[in-house]
Backbone as CSV, one residue per row, in Angstrom:
resi,resn,N_x,N_y,N_z,CA_x,CA_y,CA_z,C_x,C_y,C_z
1,MET,-1.116,8.682,-20.191,-2.231,7.954,-19.619,-1.973,7.726,-18.133
2,SER,-2.986,7.895,-17.320,-2.866,7.712,-15.875,-2.822,6.233,-15.519
3,VAL,-1.989,5.920,-14.525,-1.928,4.558,-14.001,-2.621,4.574,-12.645
4,HIS,-3.745,3.887,-12.541,-4.566,3.864,-11.340,-4.106,2.745,-10.404
5,CYS,-4.325,2.945,-9.110,-3.991,1.891,-8.149,-4.930,1.951,-6.954
6,ILE,-4.931,0.868,-6.212,-5.686,0.727,-4.972,-4.677,0.431,-3.867
7,VAL,-4.855,1.068,-2.715,-4.036,0.781,-1.533,-4.982,0.280,-0.454
8,ASN,-4.804,-0.972,-0.052,-5.605,-1.567,1.025,-4.765,-1.586,2.293
9,ILE,-5.345,-1.133,3.393,-4.645,-1.125,4.674,-5.326,-2.132,5.582
10,HIS,-4.547,-3.138,5.992,-5.061,-4.245,6.797,-4.559,-4.125,8.229
11,ASP,-5.406,-4.465,9.153,-5.030,-4.524,10.557,-4.544,-5.942,10.831
12,GLY,-3.238,-6.131,10.821,-2.648,-7.455,11.025,-2.992,-8.406,9.895
13,PRO,-3.268,-9.671,10.221,-3.500,-10.665,9.178,-4.927,-10.674,8.621
14,ALA,-5.743,-9.709,9.015,-7.142,-9.694,8.560,-7.226,-9.748,7.039
15,ARG,-8.151,-10.564,6.548,-8.324,-10.690,5.101,-8.960,-9.441,4.506
16,LYS,-9.963,-8.903,5.195,-10.637,-7.711,4.684,-9.913,-6.464,5.195
17,PRO,-9.625,-5.521,4.302,-8.924,-4.311,4.741,-9.808,-3.416,5.598
18,LEU,-9.148,-2.645,6.443,-9.843,-1.664,7.263,-10.153,-0.415,6.434
19,ALA,-9.274,-0.099,5.474,-9.446,1.080,4.624,-8.937,0.778,3.221
20,THR,-9.577,1.394,2.236,-9.160,1.262,0.838,-9.048,2.656,0.243
21,ILE,-7.883,2.943,-0.310,-7.610,4.232,-0.930,-7.418,4.012,-2.424
22,TYR,-8.081,4.828,-3.223,-7.930,4.783,-4.686,-7.074,5.971,-5.109
23,ARG,-6.083,5.710,-5.950,-5.234,6.788,-6.461,-5.324,6.807,-7.976
24,HIS,-5.620,7.969,-8.499,-5.884,8.134,-9.925,-4.617,8.183,-10.787
25,ARG,-3.502,8.613,-10.248,-2.263,8.733,-11.036,-1.075,8.128,-10.316
26,ASP,-0.010,7.953,-11.077,1.282,7.491,-10.537,1.151,6.192,-9.751
27,GLY,0.297,5.292,-10.193,0.047,4.061,-9.462,1.091,2.976,-9.643
28,GLU,2.042,3.175,-10.555,3.040,2.139,-10.812,4.010,2.006,-9.632
29,PRO,4.715,0.867,-9.553,5.643,0.644,-8.444,6.712,1.733,-8.299
30,SER,7.147,2.319,-9.394,8.160,3.369,-9.288,7.551,4.693,-8.807
31,GLY,6.230,4.806,-8.795,5.536,6.000,-8.319,4.967,5.773,-6.930
32,THR,3.718,5.310,-6.881,3.054,5.085,-5.595,3.781,4.032,-4.765
33,GLY,4.248,2.954,-5.396,4.955,1.906,-4.651,6.157,2.452,-3.900
34,ALA,6.968,3.238,-4.590,8.154,3.830,-3.951,7.754,4.841,-2.885
35,GLU,6.693,5.592,-3.138,6.225,6.567,-2.158,5.711,5.880,-0.894
36,LEU,4.992,4.773,-1.064,4.525,3.999,0.094,5.711,3.455,0.885
37,ALA,6.709,2.966,0.178,7.888,2.415,0.845,8.609,3.486,1.660
38,ARG,8.753,4.680,1.083,9.403,5.770,1.833,8.574,6.134,3.066
39,PHE,7.266,6.176,2.906,6.375,6.521,4.018,6.473,5.482,5.139
40,LEU,6.538,4.214,4.774,6.528,3.134,5.757,7.909,2.765,6.277
41,ASN,8.954,3.292,5.674,10.321,2.910,6.016,10.585,3.022,7.518
42,GLY,10.891,1.898,8.120,11.209,1.879,9.535,10.018,2.114,10.446
43,CYS,8.808,2.117,9.901,7.600,2.412,10.669,7.232,1.214,11.542
44,ARG,7.277,1.418,12.853,6.812,0.386,13.784,5.506,0.865,14.392
45,ILE,4.541,0.001,14.396,3.228,0.357,14.913,3.216,0.132,16.423
46,THR,2.852,1.154,17.170,2.788,1.046,18.620,1.333,0.856,19.038
47,PRO,1.089,0.297,20.223,-0.290,0.149,20.684,-1.008,1.500,20.674
48,GLY,-2.219,1.514,20.178,-2.982,2.740,20.076,-2.796,3.456,18.747
49,PHE,-1.810,3.035,17.968,-1.580,3.620,16.642,-1.852,2.518,15.639
50,GLY,-3.072,2.419,15.211,-3.460,1.295,14.374,-3.609,1.648,12.917
51,ALA,-4.254,0.745,12.215,-4.432,0.866,10.770,-5.255,2.092,10.391
52,ALA,-6.240,2.451,11.214,-7.086,3.606,10.895,-6.277,4.897,10.905
53,ARG,-5.437,5.060,11.904,-4.604,6.262,11.976,-3.588,6.275,10.841
54,LEU,-3.024,5.123,10.536,-2.080,5.039,9.422,-2.763,5.426,8.111
55,ALA,-4.007,4.999,7.912,-4.750,5.347,6.697,-4.937,6.855,6.583
56,ALA,-5.264,7.509,7.698,-5.441,8.959,7.681,-4.131,9.678,7.364
57,LEU,-3.045,9.257,8.000,-1.745,9.874,7.731,-1.291,9.641,6.294
58,LEU,-1.538,8.436,5.796,-1.146,8.120,4.427,-1.929,8.960,3.422
59,THR,-3.203,9.134,3.652,-4.018,9.959,2.755,-3.508,11.392,2.736
60,ALA,-3.156,11.918,3.898,-2.606,13.271,3.963,-1.273,13.345,3.224
61,ARG,-0.493,12.281,3.293,0.813,12.261,2.627,0.663,12.181,1.111
62,LEU,-0.238,11.334,0.637,-0.418,11.171,-0.810,-1.100,12.382,-1.432
63,LYS,-1.978,13.018,-0.695,-2.661,14.268,-1.037,-3.409,14.281,-2.350
64,ARG,-2.732,14.185,-3.444,-3.364,14.452,-4.743,-3.954,13.194,-5.358
65,ASP,-5.061,13.399,-6.000,-5.702,12.333,-6.763,-6.013,11.089,-5.943
66,VAL,-6.425,11.254,-4.693,-6.793,10.107,-3.874,-8.229,10.259,-3.379
67,SER,-8.847,9.125,-3.153,-10.172,9.113,-2.535,-10.334,7.792,-1.802
68,PHE,-11.199,7.791,-0.805,-11.498,6.555,-0.088,-12.602,5.813,-0.824
69,LEU,-12.488,4.505,-0.849,-13.530,3.626,-1.368,-14.031,2.788,-0.200
70,PRO,-15.191,2.169,-0.326,-15.607,1.231,0.717,-14.523,0.161,0.906
71,ALA,-14.223,-0.162,2.149,-13.132,-1.098,2.449,-13.268,-2.392,1.659
72,GLY,-12.196,-2.742,0.972,-12.149,-3.989,0.210,-12.694,-3.902,-1.193
73,SER,-13.205,-2.741,-1.577,-13.776,-2.632,-2.922,-12.691,-2.339,-3.952
74,SER,-13.084,-2.374,-5.199,-12.179,-2.121,-6.302,-12.803,-1.064,-7.194
75,HIS,-11.977,-0.286,-7.831,-12.476,0.742,-8.742,-12.689,0.163,-10.134
76,ARG,-12.130,-0.999,-10.398,-12.262,-1.726,-11.670,-11.481,-1.105,-12.818
77,GLY,-10.523,-0.264,-12.508,-9.698,0.279,-13.571,-8.247,0.369,-13.148
78,GLU,-7.955,-0.159,-11.964,-6.604,-0.026,-11.440,-5.652,-1.012,-12.104
79,SER,-4.402,-0.597,-12.213,-3.364,-1.455,-12.779,-2.589,-2.183,-11.687
80,PHE,-2.532,-1.589,-10.483,-1.765,-2.169,-9.383,-2.573,-2.099,-8.099
81,THR,-2.321,-3.078,-7.221,-2.914,-3.108,-5.890,-1.776,-3.224,-4.887
82,TYR,-1.829,-2.410,-3.856,-0.845,-2.463,-2.771,-1.573,-2.825,-1.492
83,ARG,-0.944,-3.678,-0.672,-1.513,-4.044,0.623,-0.502,-3.681,1.699
84,ILE,-0.966,-2.897,2.644,-0.155,-2.552,3.805,-0.750,-3.306,4.980
85,ARG,0.107,-4.014,5.720,-0.348,-4.745,6.908,0.366,-4.160,8.121
86,VAL,-0.421,-3.814,9.134,0.150,-3.245,10.348,-0.263,-4.080,11.551
87,SER,0.701,-4.336,12.429,0.470,-5.059,13.681,1.299,-4.379,14.762
88,PRO,0.734,-4.154,15.950,1.482,-3.489,17.013,2.809,-4.180,17.309
89,GLY,3.863,-3.369,17.403,5.189,-3.866,17.745,5.988,-4.421,16.589
90,LEU,5.392,-4.517,15.409,6.090,-5.074,14.253,6.251,-4.020,13.169
91,PRO,7.240,-4.203,12.295,7.342,-3.283,11.162,6.132,-3.465,10.244
92,ALA,5.684,-2.386,9.649,4.614,-2.487,8.656,5.149,-3.283,7.471
93,SER,4.266,-3.959,6.750,4.699,-4.676,5.552,3.917,-4.161,4.355
94,LEU,4.541,-4.252,3.201,3.942,-3.780,1.957,4.010,-4.891,0.925
95,GLU,2.872,-5.154,0.289,2.799,-6.125,-0.797,2.324,-5.377,-2.035
96,ALA,2.875,-5.739,-3.178,2.474,-5.111,-4.440,2.026,-6.187,-5.408
97,TYR,0.925,-5.920,-6.109,0.366,-6.872,-7.065,-0.014,-6.152,-8.346
98,GLU,0.190,-6.826,-9.453,-0.363,-6.344,-10.708,-1.818,-6.795,-10.714
99,ALA,-2.719,-5.884,-11.061,-4.148,-6.185,-10.982,-4.504,-7.372,-11.868
100,GLY,-5.454,-8.140,-11.431,-5.852,-9.337,-12.152,-7.284,-9.238,-12.601
101,PRO,-8.043,-10.265,-12.670,-7.719,-11.543,-12.065,-6.879,-12.425,-12.983
102,PRO,-6.076,-13.301,-12.444,-5.687,-13.325,-11.039,-4.655,-12.240,-10.767
103,GLU,-4.562,-11.829,-9.508,-3.528,-10.860,-9.144,-2.164,-11.515,-9.304
104,ILE,-1.220,-10.759,-9.811,0.133,-11.263,-9.994,1.021,-10.620,-8.935
105,PRO,1.565,-11.413,-7.993,2.418,-10.832,-6.949,3.689,-10.244,-7.549
106,LEU,4.023,-9.043,-7.116,5.251,-8.394,-7.576,6.282,-8.352,-6.457
107,VAL,5.894,-7.827,-5.302,6.819,-7.692,-4.177,6.056,-7.949,-2.890
108,ARG,6.691,-8.642,-1.983,6.127,-8.819,-0.644,7.285,-8.731,0.328
109,ASP,7.422,-7.601,0.959,8.550,-7.341,1.847,8.083,-6.639,3.102
110,PRO,8.699,-6.981,4.231,8.474,-6.134,5.400,9.249,-4.844,5.190
111,CYS,8.744,-3.759,5.690,9.472,-2.493,5.583,10.657,-2.575,6.528
112,SER,11.808,-2.294,6.012,13.018,-2.394,6.818,13.567,-1.005,7.091
113,ASP,14.726,-0.967,7.673,15.357,0.317,7.970,16.155,0.841,6.784
114,ARG,16.159,0.125,5.681,16.867,0.591,4.482,15.898,1.389,3.626
115,PRO,16.218,2.645,3.305,15.287,3.458,2.529,15.078,2.968,1.106
116,ASP,15.941,2.112,0.607,15.822,1.661,-0.781,15.269,0.240,-0.888
117,TRP,14.610,-0.257,0.179,14.196,-1.664,0.162,13.199,-1.964,-0.935
118,PHE,12.361,-0.999,-1.313,11.375,-1.244,-2.369,12.004,-0.807,-3.679
119,ASN,12.604,-1.744,-4.364,13.311,-1.444,-5.602,12.504,-2.017,-6.752
120,PRO,11.856,-1.147,-7.567,11.062,-1.670,-8.674,11.852,-2.562,-9.620
121,GLY,13.176,-2.458,-9.609,14.003,-3.307,-10.452,13.986,-4.764,-10.043
122,LYS,13.582,-5.044,-8.797,13.553,-6.448,-8.359,12.181,-7.073,-8.480
123,LEU,11.275,-6.397,-9.149,9.930,-6.935,-9.325,9.963,-8.251,-10.089
124,LYS,9.146,-9.188,-9.650,9.055,-10.478,-10.316,7.993,-10.379,-11.402
125,ARG,8.311,-10.733,-12.590,7.353,-10.697,-13.702,7.117,-12.075,-14.222
C-alpha cells in the first residue's frame, strides 16, 4: 500500500506555504522524510534563492509520483505532512507531522551539517 504525504514549503515564518507538493509513494519518515533531510542537509538560503526556487529544485529531485497542489491544500489521503521553512542566511528547517486532525508532531529540527540528523528512530510517538 502506498504511503502518501504532503510537503509544504514556507518562506520564513509565514503560516501559509508558498508551495505544496503531493507525493503518492514513500511518504513515511524513513522514505520521503529521509530524502528531504538529505536534500536540505547543510542548505543555507542566500538572498535571491527563496522558497520558490527550492520548491522547483525539490520537485526535480523527488521526480517520481509528485504533483503540485494549490498552496496550503491537502489531498485528504496523506499519512504524513512535512514543512520546510527557508529564510535567507539561515539553515533550512524541516518539520514532520503525522496527519491529523489533530496533526501529531514527530520531528522539528533545523537542518544541520550532519547527514544523519533526521533519524526516524528518534520520532516522538
